[in-house]
Residue frames as a rotation matrix with the C-alpha (Angstrom) as fourth column:
UNK 1
0.934 0.252 0.254 16.93
-0.051 0.796 -0.603 0.19
-0.354 0.550 0.756 12.62
UNK 2
0.022 -0.964 0.263 20.23
0.326 0.256 0.910 -1.25
-0.945 0.066 0.320 11.37
UNK 3
0.273 0.087 -0.958 21.15
-0.690 -0.676 -0.258 0.78
-0.670 0.732 -0.124 8.26
UNK 4
-0.763 -0.596 -0.251 22.86
-0.601 0.510 0.615 -2.22
-0.238 0.620 -0.747 6.60
UNK 5
-0.685 0.601 0.412 19.75
0.475 0.797 -0.373 -4.36
-0.552 -0.060 -0.832 7.07
UNK 6
0.274 0.810 -0.519 17.55
0.078 -0.556 -0.827 -1.54
-0.959 0.186 -0.216 5.79
UNK 7
-0.097 -0.387 -0.917 19.71
-0.863 -0.426 0.271 -1.01
-0.495 0.818 -0.293 2.67
UNK 8
-0.965 -0.256 0.061 19.73
-0.202 0.870 0.449 -4.73
-0.168 0.421 -0.891 1.90
UNK 9
-0.316 0.932 0.178 15.94
0.517 0.327 -0.791 -4.79
-0.796 -0.158 -0.585 2.38
UNK 10
0.416 0.458 -0.785 15.56
-0.329 -0.729 -0.600 -1.96
-0.848 0.508 -0.152 -0.15
UNK 11
-0.537 -0.631 -0.560 18.02
-0.791 0.146 0.594 -3.58
-0.294 0.762 -0.577 -2.61
UNK 12
-0.859 0.324 0.396 15.88
0.337 0.941 -0.039 -6.71
-0.386 0.100 -0.917 -2.47
UNK 13
0.096 0.944 -0.315 12.89
0.325 -0.329 -0.886 -4.43
-0.941 -0.017 -0.339 -3.00
UNK 14
-0.039 -0.172 -0.984 14.44
-0.768 -0.625 0.140 -2.89
-0.639 0.761 -0.108 -6.15
UNK 15
-0.928 -0.324 -0.186 15.00
-0.368 0.706 0.606 -6.34
-0.065 0.630 -0.774 -7.69
UNK 16
-0.577 0.793 0.194 11.48
0.604 0.574 -0.552 -7.41
-0.550 -0.202 -0.811 -6.70
UNK 17
0.147 0.596 -0.790 10.13
-0.128 -0.780 -0.612 -4.17
-0.981 0.191 -0.039 -8.17
UNK 18
-0.432 -0.386 -0.815 11.92
-0.835 -0.171 0.523 -4.74
-0.341 0.907 -0.248 -11.48
UNK 19
-0.987 0.065 0.148 10.70
0.098 0.968 0.230 -8.36
-0.128 0.242 -0.962 -11.61
UNK 20
-0.271 0.962 -0.034 7.08
0.627 0.149 -0.765 -7.46
-0.730 -0.229 -0.644 -10.89
UNK 21
0.068 0.257 -0.964 7.10
-0.462 -0.848 -0.258 -4.49
-0.884 0.463 0.061 -13.28
UNK 22
-0.697 -0.364 -0.618 8.35
-0.711 0.241 0.661 -6.70
-0.092 0.900 -0.426 -16.10
UNK 23
-0.890 0.402 0.216 5.95
0.374 0.914 -0.159 -9.53
-0.261 -0.061 -0.963 -15.19
UNK 24
0.063 0.989 -0.136 2.96
0.729 -0.138 -0.670 -7.18
-0.682 -0.057 -0.729 -15.41
UNK 25
-0.146 -0.175 0.974 4.27
0.959 -0.266 0.096 -5.21
0.243 0.948 0.207 -18.42
UNK 26
0.915 0.372 -0.155 4.72
0.402 -0.860 0.313 -1.92
-0.017 -0.349 -0.937 -16.60
UNK 27
0.316 -0.814 0.487 7.51
0.053 -0.497 -0.866 0.67
0.947 0.300 -0.114 -16.93
UNK 28
0.312 -0.223 -0.924 9.66
0.897 0.390 0.209 0.17
0.314 -0.894 0.321 -13.79
UNK 29
0.758 -0.058 0.650 10.82
-0.047 -0.998 -0.034 3.84
0.651 -0.005 -0.759 -13.85
UNK 30
0.365 -0.701 -0.613 14.23
0.795 0.577 -0.187 2.86
0.484 -0.419 0.768 -12.50
UNK 31
-0.578 -0.650 0.492 15.56
0.327 -0.738 -0.591 6.39
0.747 -0.181 0.639 -11.86
UNK 32
0.014 0.657 0.753 12.43
-0.647 -0.568 0.508 7.43
0.762 -0.495 0.418 -9.89
UNK 33
0.816 0.319 -0.481 12.50
0.073 0.770 0.634 4.13
0.573 -0.553 0.605 -8.01
UNK 34
-0.019 -0.908 -0.419 16.14
0.828 0.221 -0.516 4.48
0.561 -0.357 0.747 -6.97
UNK 35
-0.635 -0.170 0.754 15.51
-0.081 -0.956 -0.283 8.11
0.769 -0.241 0.593 -5.95
UNK 36
0.350 0.869 0.349 12.39
-0.591 -0.083 0.802 7.18
0.726 -0.487 0.485 -3.99
UNK 37
0.763 -0.066 -0.643 14.02
0.399 0.831 0.388 4.23
0.509 -0.552 0.660 -2.21
UNK 38
-0.360 -0.932 -0.053 17.14
0.665 -0.216 -0.715 6.26
0.654 -0.292 0.697 -1.38
UNK 39
-0.470 0.245 0.848 15.01
-0.452 -0.892 0.007 9.03
0.758 -0.380 0.530 0.14
UNK 40
0.679 0.729 -0.089 12.99
-0.344 0.423 0.839 6.42
0.649 -0.539 0.537 2.10
UNK 41
0.351 -0.642 -0.681 16.19
0.740 0.636 -0.217 4.88
0.573 -0.428 0.699 3.45
UNK 42
-0.662 -0.610 0.435 17.51
0.268 -0.735 -0.623 8.31
0.700 -0.297 0.650 4.48
UNK 43
-0.090 0.727 0.681 14.17
-0.650 -0.561 0.513 9.23
0.754 -0.397 0.523 6.13
UNK 44
0.788 0.439 -0.433 13.85
-0.025 0.724 0.689 5.94
0.616 -0.532 0.581 8.02
UNK 45
0.090 -0.849 -0.521 17.45
0.836 0.349 -0.424 6.00
0.541 -0.398 0.741 9.24
UNK 46
-0.704 -0.432 0.563 17.43
0.185 -0.878 -0.442 9.69
0.685 -0.207 0.698 10.13
UNK 47
-0.403 0.633 0.661 14.01
-0.749 -0.643 0.159 10.15
0.526 -0.431 0.733 11.72
UNK 48
0.711 0.669 0.214 13.05
-0.679 0.576 0.454 6.64
0.181 -0.469 0.865 12.84
UNK 49
-0.208 -0.923 -0.325 16.34
-0.787 0.355 -0.505 5.03
0.581 0.150 -0.800 13.91
UNK 50
-0.780 -0.122 0.614 14.84
-0.557 0.581 -0.594 2.85
-0.284 -0.805 -0.521 16.67
UNK 51
0.224 0.967 0.121 11.73
-0.694 0.245 -0.676 1.78
-0.684 0.068 0.727 14.81
UNK 52
-0.851 -0.520 -0.077 12.08
-0.440 0.625 0.645 -1.60
-0.287 0.582 -0.760 13.10
UNK 53
0.112 0.965 0.238 8.65
-0.340 0.262 -0.903 -2.00
-0.934 0.020 0.357 11.57
UNK 54
-0.838 -0.508 0.199 9.40
-0.035 0.414 0.909 -4.38
-0.544 0.755 -0.365 8.70
UNK 55
-0.164 0.857 0.488 5.71
0.861 0.366 -0.353 -4.60
-0.481 0.363 -0.798 7.76
UNK 56
0.687 0.418 -0.595 5.43
0.169 -0.888 -0.429 -0.87
-0.707 0.194 -0.680 7.11
UNK 57
-0.219 -0.831 -0.512 8.76
-0.547 -0.330 0.769 -0.85
-0.808 0.449 -0.382 5.23
UNK 58
-0.755 0.015 0.655 7.51
0.432 0.764 0.479 -3.72
-0.493 0.645 -0.584 3.05
UNK 59
0.345 0.933 0.104 4.33
0.771 -0.218 -0.598 -1.74
-0.535 0.286 -0.795 2.32
UNK 60
0.439 -0.281 -0.853 6.46
-0.331 -0.934 0.137 1.27
-0.835 0.222 -0.503 1.31
UNK 61
-0.636 -0.772 -0.010 8.58
-0.336 0.265 0.904 -0.88
-0.695 0.578 -0.428 -1.01
UNK 62
-0.733 0.378 0.566 5.80
0.636 0.676 0.373 -2.88
-0.241 0.633 -0.736 -2.67
UNK 63
0.202 0.851 -0.484 3.40
0.498 -0.515 -0.698 0.05
-0.844 -0.100 -0.528 -2.54
UNK 64
-0.175 -0.363 -0.915 5.37
-0.554 -0.732 0.397 1.85
-0.814 0.577 -0.073 -5.24
UNK 65
-0.986 -0.154 0.069 5.14
-0.048 0.646 0.762 -1.22
-0.161 0.748 -0.644 -7.51
UNK 66
-0.356 0.925 0.132 1.41
0.836 0.378 -0.398 -1.55
-0.418 -0.031 -0.908 -6.84
UNK 67
0.197 0.422 -0.885 0.88
0.046 -0.905 -0.422 2.14
-0.979 0.043 -0.198 -7.62
UNK 68
-0.575 -0.478 -0.664 2.72
-0.612 -0.287 0.736 1.87
-0.543 0.830 -0.128 -10.97
UNK 69
-0.949 0.250 0.193 0.82
0.314 0.815 0.487 -1.28
-0.036 0.522 -0.852 -12.01
UNK 70
-0.128 0.962 -0.239 -2.52
0.762 -0.059 -0.645 0.22
-0.635 -0.265 -0.725 -10.92
UNK 71
0.054 0.111 -0.992 -1.87
-0.300 -0.946 -0.122 3.43
-0.953 0.304 -0.018 -12.85
UNK 72
-0.769 -0.423 -0.479 -0.86
-0.565 0.100 0.819 1.50
-0.299 0.901 -0.316 -16.00
UNK 73
-0.876 0.352 -0.330 -3.53
0.061 0.760 0.647 -1.21
0.479 0.547 -0.687 -16.05
UNK 74
-0.258 0.794 0.551 -6.24
-0.866 -0.443 0.232 -0.08
0.428 -0.417 0.802 -13.56
UNK 75
0.763 0.443 -0.471 -5.88
-0.163 0.837 0.523 -3.35
0.626 -0.321 0.711 -11.65
UNK 76
0.039 -0.731 0.681 -4.01
-0.999 -0.015 0.042 -4.72
-0.020 -0.682 -0.731 -8.68
UNK 77
-0.065 -0.064 -0.996 -2.83
-0.512 0.859 -0.022 -8.26
0.857 0.508 -0.089 -9.36
UNK 78
0.893 0.434 0.115 -3.80
-0.355 0.523 0.775 -11.06
0.276 -0.733 0.622 -6.98
UNK 79
0.483 -0.791 -0.375 -0.22
0.548 0.608 -0.575 -12.30
0.683 0.072 0.727 -7.26
UNK 80
-0.456 -0.697 0.553 1.14
0.033 -0.634 -0.772 -9.26
0.889 -0.334 0.313 -5.46
UNK 81
0.010 0.498 0.867 -1.57
-0.866 -0.429 0.256 -8.90
0.499 -0.754 0.428 -2.80
UNK 82
0.873 0.345 -0.344 -1.59
-0.192 0.893 0.408 -12.66
0.448 -0.290 0.846 -2.09
UNK 83
0.243 -0.879 -0.410 2.17
0.689 0.454 -0.565 -13.05
0.683 -0.145 0.716 -1.61
UNK 84
-0.480 -0.384 0.789 2.39
-0.213 -0.821 -0.529 -9.76
0.851 -0.422 0.312 0.22
UNK 85
0.470 0.715 0.518 -0.32
-0.740 0.000 0.672 -10.94
0.481 -0.700 0.529 2.65
UNK 86
0.832 -0.207 -0.515 1.58
0.321 0.936 0.142 -14.20
0.452 -0.284 0.846 3.28
UNK 87
-0.178 -0.979 0.097 4.82
0.549 -0.181 -0.816 -12.31
0.816 -0.092 0.570 3.85
UNK 88
-0.296 0.129 0.947 3.14
-0.559 -0.827 -0.062 -9.83
0.774 -0.548 0.317 6.22
UNK 89
0.784 0.605 0.140 1.55
-0.487 0.460 0.742 -12.63
0.384 -0.651 0.655 8.22
UNK 90
0.528 -0.684 -0.503 4.90
0.621 0.715 -0.320 -14.38
0.579 -0.143 0.802 8.48
UNK 91
-0.494 -0.691 0.528 6.55
0.142 -0.663 -0.735 -11.19
0.858 -0.288 0.426 9.75
UNK 92
0.105 0.636 0.765 3.63
-0.777 -0.428 0.462 -10.70
0.621 -0.643 0.449 12.24
UNK 93
0.886 0.200 -0.419 4.02
0.023 0.883 0.468 -14.29
0.464 -0.424 0.778 13.43
UNK 94
0.028 -0.968 -0.249 7.75
0.692 0.198 -0.694 -13.77
0.721 -0.153 0.675 14.03
UNK 95
-0.642 -0.253 0.724 7.09
-0.169 -0.874 -0.455 -10.49
0.748 -0.415 0.519 15.87
UNK 96
-0.837 0.327 -0.439 4.37
0.547 0.519 -0.656 -12.18
0.014 -0.790 -0.614 18.00
UNK 97
-0.594 0.671 -0.445 1.46
-0.322 -0.704 -0.633 -10.01
-0.738 -0.233 0.634 16.80
UNK 98
-0.984 0.152 0.098 -0.23
0.161 0.491 0.856 -12.33
0.081 0.858 -0.507 14.39
UNK 99
-0.279 0.951 -0.136 -3.73
0.951 0.255 -0.174 -12.03
-0.131 -0.178 -0.975 15.87
UNK 100
0.057 0.227 -0.972 -3.59
0.221 -0.953 -0.209 -8.22
-0.974 -0.203 -0.104 15.92
UNK 101
-0.755 -0.434 -0.491 -2.35
-0.358 -0.355 0.864 -8.19
-0.549 0.828 0.112 12.33
UNK 102
-0.852 0.496 0.165 -4.98
0.473 0.597 0.649 -10.63
0.223 0.631 -0.743 11.02
UNK 103
-0.063 0.857 -0.512 -7.67
0.863 -0.211 -0.460 -8.75
-0.502 -0.470 -0.726 13.01
UNK 104
-0.182 -0.072 -0.981 -6.65
-0.172 -0.979 0.104 -5.50
-0.968 0.188 0.166 11.28
UNK 105
-0.971 -0.197 -0.138 -6.60
-0.175 0.183 0.968 -7.18
-0.165 0.963 -0.212 7.88
UNK 106
-0.547 0.836 0.056 -10.14
0.832 0.534 0.151 -8.50
0.096 0.129 -0.987 8.44
UNK 107
0.003 0.536 -0.844 -11.36
0.542 -0.710 -0.449 -5.10
-0.840 -0.456 -0.293 9.73
UNK 108
-0.456 -0.251 -0.854 -10.04
-0.441 -0.770 0.461 -3.20
-0.773 0.587 0.241 6.69
UNK 109
-0.997 0.070 0.017 -11.14
0.054 0.560 0.827 -5.92
0.049 0.826 -0.562 4.25
UNK 110
-0.350 0.930 -0.115 -14.71
0.927 0.326 -0.183 -6.05
-0.133 -0.171 -0.976 5.65
UNK 111
-0.039 0.331 -0.943 -15.02
0.283 -0.901 -0.328 -2.26
-0.958 -0.280 -0.058 5.85
UNK 112
-0.596 -0.256 -0.761 -14.00
-0.585 -0.510 0.630 -1.79
-0.550 0.821 0.155 2.22
UNK 113
-0.913 0.383 0.138 -16.08
0.398 0.765 0.507 -4.77
0.089 0.518 -0.851 1.13
UNK 114
-0.035 0.936 -0.350 -19.17
0.837 -0.163 -0.522 -3.07
-0.546 -0.311 -0.778 2.64
UNK 115
-0.104 -0.045 -0.994 -18.15
-0.219 -0.973 0.067 0.20
-0.970 0.224 0.092 0.94
UNK 116
-0.928 -0.287 -0.238 -17.77
-0.293 0.169 0.941 -1.61
-0.230 0.943 -0.241 -2.38
UNK 117
-0.628 0.768 0.124 -21.18
0.778 0.613 0.139 -3.24
0.030 0.183 -0.983 -2.07
UNK 118
0.086 0.679 -0.729 -22.81
0.601 -0.619 -0.506 0.01
-0.795 -0.394 -0.461 -0.94
UNK 119
-0.161 -0.200 -0.966 -21.31
-0.480 -0.840 0.254 1.82
-0.862 0.505 0.039 -3.94
UNK 120
0.825 0.544 0.150 -22.48
-0.203 0.533 -0.821 -0.94
-0.527 0.647 0.551 -6.33
UNK 121
0.461 -0.754 0.467 -18.88
0.725 0.624 0.291 -2.05
-0.511 0.204 0.835 -6.97
UNK 122
0.937 -0.231 0.261 -17.59
-0.039 -0.814 -0.580 1.41
0.347 0.533 -0.772 -7.90
UNK 123
0.283 -0.872 0.399 -14.64
-0.894 -0.089 0.440 0.54
-0.348 -0.481 -0.805 -5.66
UNK 124
0.201 -0.259 -0.945 -12.59
-0.699 0.638 -0.323 -2.15
0.686 0.725 -0.053 -7.38
UNK 125
0.977 0.136 -0.167 -12.13
-0.009 0.801 0.599 -5.57
0.215 -0.583 0.783 -5.81
UNK 126
0.163 -0.982 -0.097 -8.35
0.654 0.181 -0.734 -5.06
0.738 0.056 0.672 -6.10
UNK 127
-0.305 -0.214 0.928 -8.71
-0.387 -0.863 -0.326 -1.98
0.870 -0.459 0.180 -3.91
UNK 128
0.723 0.591 0.358 -10.67
-0.595 0.268 0.758 -4.05
0.352 -0.761 0.545 -1.38
UNK 129
0.773 -0.509 -0.378 -7.84
0.538 0.842 -0.033 -6.64
0.335 -0.178 0.925 -1.29
UNK 130
-0.199 -0.886 0.418 -5.26
0.383 -0.463 -0.800 -3.87
0.902 0.001 0.431 -0.97
UNK 131
0.199 0.363 0.910 -7.23
-0.712 -0.584 0.389 -2.53
0.673 -0.726 0.142 2.02
UNK 132
0.980 0.154 -0.125 -6.85
-0.049 0.800 0.598 -5.99
0.192 -0.580 0.792 3.61
UNK 133
0.270 -0.957 -0.104 -3.08
0.759 0.278 -0.589 -5.83
0.593 0.080 0.801 3.06
UNK 134
-0.280 -0.331 0.901 -2.96
-0.170 -0.907 -0.386 -2.36
0.945 -0.262 0.198 4.59
UNK 135
0.634 0.594 0.495 -4.93
-0.627 0.019 0.779 -3.71
0.453 -0.804 0.385 7.53
UNK 136
0.775 -0.449 -0.445 -2.33
0.521 0.852 0.048 -6.42
0.358 -0.269 0.894 8.01
UNK 137
-0.254 -0.912 0.324 0.29
0.506 -0.410 -0.758 -3.73
0.824 -0.028 0.566 8.34
UNK 138
-0.320 0.157 0.934 -1.66
-0.513 -0.858 -0.031 -1.46
0.796 -0.489 0.355 10.71
UNK 139
-0.908 0.091 -0.408 -3.28
0.355 0.685 -0.636 -4.16
0.222 -0.723 -0.655 12.81
UNK 140
0.024 0.979 -0.202 -6.56
0.969 0.027 0.245 -3.65
0.245 -0.202 -0.948 14.66
UNK 141
-0.945 -0.234 0.230 -7.62
0.199 -0.966 -0.165 -0.01
0.261 -0.110 0.959 14.77
UNK 142
-0.493 0.822 -0.285 -10.69
0.229 -0.193 -0.954 1.77
-0.840 -0.535 -0.094 16.21
UNK 143
0.162 0.686 0.709 -13.59
0.927 0.142 -0.348 2.37
-0.340 0.713 -0.613 13.85
UNK 144
0.825 0.143 -0.547 -12.89
0.065 -0.985 -0.160 6.12
-0.562 0.097 -0.822 13.82
UNK 145
-0.164 -0.957 -0.240 -9.36
-0.391 -0.160 0.906 5.49
-0.906 0.242 -0.348 12.49
UNK 146
-0.523 0.053 0.851 -10.80
0.633 0.692 0.346 3.28
-0.570 0.720 -0.396 9.78
UNK 147
0.596 0.781 0.184 -13.28
0.743 -0.451 -0.494 5.95
-0.303 0.432 -0.850 8.80
UNK 148
0.576 -0.471 -0.668 -10.52
-0.309 -0.882 0.356 8.59
-0.757 0.001 -0.653 8.81
UNK 149
-0.507 -0.764 0.399 -8.50
0.045 0.438 0.898 6.29
-0.860 0.474 -0.188 6.54
UNK 150
-0.156 0.544 0.824 -11.35
0.930 0.363 -0.064 5.91
-0.334 0.756 -0.562 4.07
UNK 151
0.830 0.491 -0.263 -12.04
0.406 -0.857 -0.318 9.66
-0.382 0.157 -0.911 4.06
UNK 152
0.189 -0.860 -0.475 -8.34
-0.378 -0.510 0.773 10.55
-0.906 0.034 -0.421 3.63
UNK 153
-0.625 -0.422 0.657 -7.99
0.371 0.580 0.725 8.06
-0.687 0.697 -0.206 0.77
UNK 154
0.243 0.803 0.544 -11.17
0.935 -0.045 -0.352 9.40
-0.258 0.595 -0.762 -0.88
UNK 155
0.825 0.039 -0.564 -10.07
0.023 -0.999 -0.035 13.01
-0.565 0.015 -0.825 -0.63
UNK 156
-0.202 -0.966 -0.163 -6.61
-0.325 -0.091 0.941 12.17
-0.924 0.243 -0.296 -1.99
UNK 157
-0.443 0.113 0.889 -8.24
0.709 0.651 0.270 10.22
-0.548 0.751 -0.369 -4.81
UNK 158
0.655 0.738 0.163 -10.42
0.707 -0.524 -0.475 13.19
-0.265 0.426 -0.865 -5.71
UNK 159
0.584 -0.513 -0.629 -7.48
-0.315 -0.858 0.407 15.56
-0.748 -0.039 -0.662 -5.59
UNK 160
-0.470 -0.791 0.391 -5.48
0.057 0.415 0.908 13.22
-0.881 0.449 -0.150 -7.87
UNK 161
-0.011 0.516 0.857 -8.23
0.937 0.304 -0.170 13.43
-0.348 0.801 -0.487 -10.50
UNK 162
0.778 0.283 -0.562 -8.04
0.163 -0.953 -0.255 17.22
-0.607 0.107 -0.787 -10.59
UNK 163
0.030 -0.875 -0.482 -4.53
-0.535 -0.422 0.732 17.08
-0.845 0.236 -0.481 -12.06
UNK 164
-0.275 -0.118 0.954 -5.44
0.536 0.805 0.254 14.59
-0.798 0.581 -0.158 -14.79
UNK 165
-0.883 -0.040 -0.467 -5.65
-0.347 -0.614 0.709 15.72
-0.315 0.788 0.528 -18.37
UNK 166
-0.768 0.628 -0.124 -9.02
0.179 0.396 0.901 15.63
0.615 0.670 -0.417 -20.07
UNK 167
-0.165 0.833 0.529 -12.56
-0.785 -0.436 0.441 15.78
0.597 -0.342 0.725 -18.85
UNK 168
-0.960 -0.109 0.259 -13.39
-0.262 0.683 -0.682 13.77
-0.103 -0.722 -0.684 -15.76
UNK 169
-0.262 0.898 -0.353 -16.45
-0.459 0.206 0.864 11.61
0.849 0.389 0.358 -16.37
UNK 170
0.281 0.491 0.824 -18.66
-0.959 0.118 0.257 10.10
0.029 -0.863 0.504 -13.72
UNK 171
0.981 0.138 0.139 -17.76
-0.141 0.990 0.007 6.61
-0.136 -0.027 0.990 -14.87
UNK 172
0.384 -0.911 -0.152 -14.01
-0.621 -0.133 -0.772 7.28
0.683 0.391 -0.617 -15.07
UNK 173
0.775 -0.220 -0.592 -11.81
0.474 0.822 0.315 4.61
0.417 -0.525 0.742 -13.53
UNK 174
0.599 -0.568 0.564 -9.59
-0.694 -0.720 0.012 6.14
0.399 -0.398 -0.826 -10.88
UNK 175
0.054 -0.636 -0.770 -6.45
0.289 0.748 -0.598 4.22
0.956 -0.190 0.224 -9.85
UNK 176
0.733 0.455 0.506 -7.06
-0.332 -0.409 0.850 4.17
0.593 -0.791 -0.149 -6.13
UNK 177
0.543 -0.579 -0.608 -3.88
0.732 0.681 0.005 2.37
0.411 -0.448 0.794 -4.94
UNK 178
-0.432 -0.810 0.397 -1.83
0.497 -0.581 -0.644 5.57
0.752 -0.081 0.654 -4.57
UNK 179
-0.060 0.447 0.893 -4.41
-0.598 -0.732 0.326 7.40
0.800 -0.514 0.310 -2.36
UNK 180
0.876 0.432 -0.213 -4.88
-0.118 0.620 0.776 4.31
0.467 -0.655 0.594 -0.23
UNK 181
0.277 -0.855 -0.439 -1.16
0.849 0.432 -0.306 3.81
0.451 -0.288 0.845 0.36
UNK 182
-0.543 -0.437 0.717 -0.69
0.117 -0.885 -0.451 7.55
0.832 -0.161 0.531 1.06
UNK 183
0.321 0.729 0.604 -3.59
-0.620 -0.320 0.716 7.47
0.716 -0.605 0.350 3.52
UNK 184
0.825 -0.088 -0.558 -2.04
0.391 0.802 0.451 4.43
0.408 -0.590 0.697 5.27
UNK 185
-0.282 -0.959 0.004 1.19
0.736 -0.219 -0.641 6.38
0.616 -0.178 0.768 5.65
UNK 186
-0.368 0.222 0.903 -0.80
-0.329 -0.940 0.097 9.24
0.870 -0.261 0.418 7.10
UNK 187
0.601 0.717 0.355 -2.73
-0.597 0.106 0.796 7.14
0.532 -0.689 0.491 9.65
UNK 188
0.325 -0.498 -0.804 0.14
0.314 0.858 -0.405 4.76
0.892 -0.121 0.435 10.53
UNK 189
-0.745 -0.655 0.125 1.58
0.076 -0.270 -0.960 6.92
0.663 -0.706 0.251 13.35
UNK 190
-0.202 0.752 0.628 -1.92
-0.881 -0.420 0.219 7.47
0.428 -0.509 0.747 14.78
């Protein structure tokens, strides 16, 4: 991937991150954001120089913003998932893989919708919409990969609750965006 294009992509991501953080009254954590984006740029240029997956890079950039907003307010705004979906579909259309991308989005969305209904809406609707966005990035996957994604996200979500202060209650609201995005990074190469 062209390093200049990647750096400009991340600079645009920083300004978008600051705008969205202020819009949804969340601390943008500028120092952590700059450090995270710099390390992502270094990792992508160093270890994936030929890979130009703009969809995955967009998920990495906006994923950090989604994680901060979900941790602060226990919700994922429709504004972010809606515009991110439109942008991901536009990128997929330009790359010529629109049907694969939309198929993946529908697969992930339906799978998590069934999980949400089966769990009596213990999984938030924002998490279901985020699963659809992750599906747009990954495209169509086999059912086993989808199950592995759900299991990995669940395990990471449970591990994240161990480190929280206080007593964990059965009805505690767990911000699930971070485990879902981490699980998508884990299954993406697969």
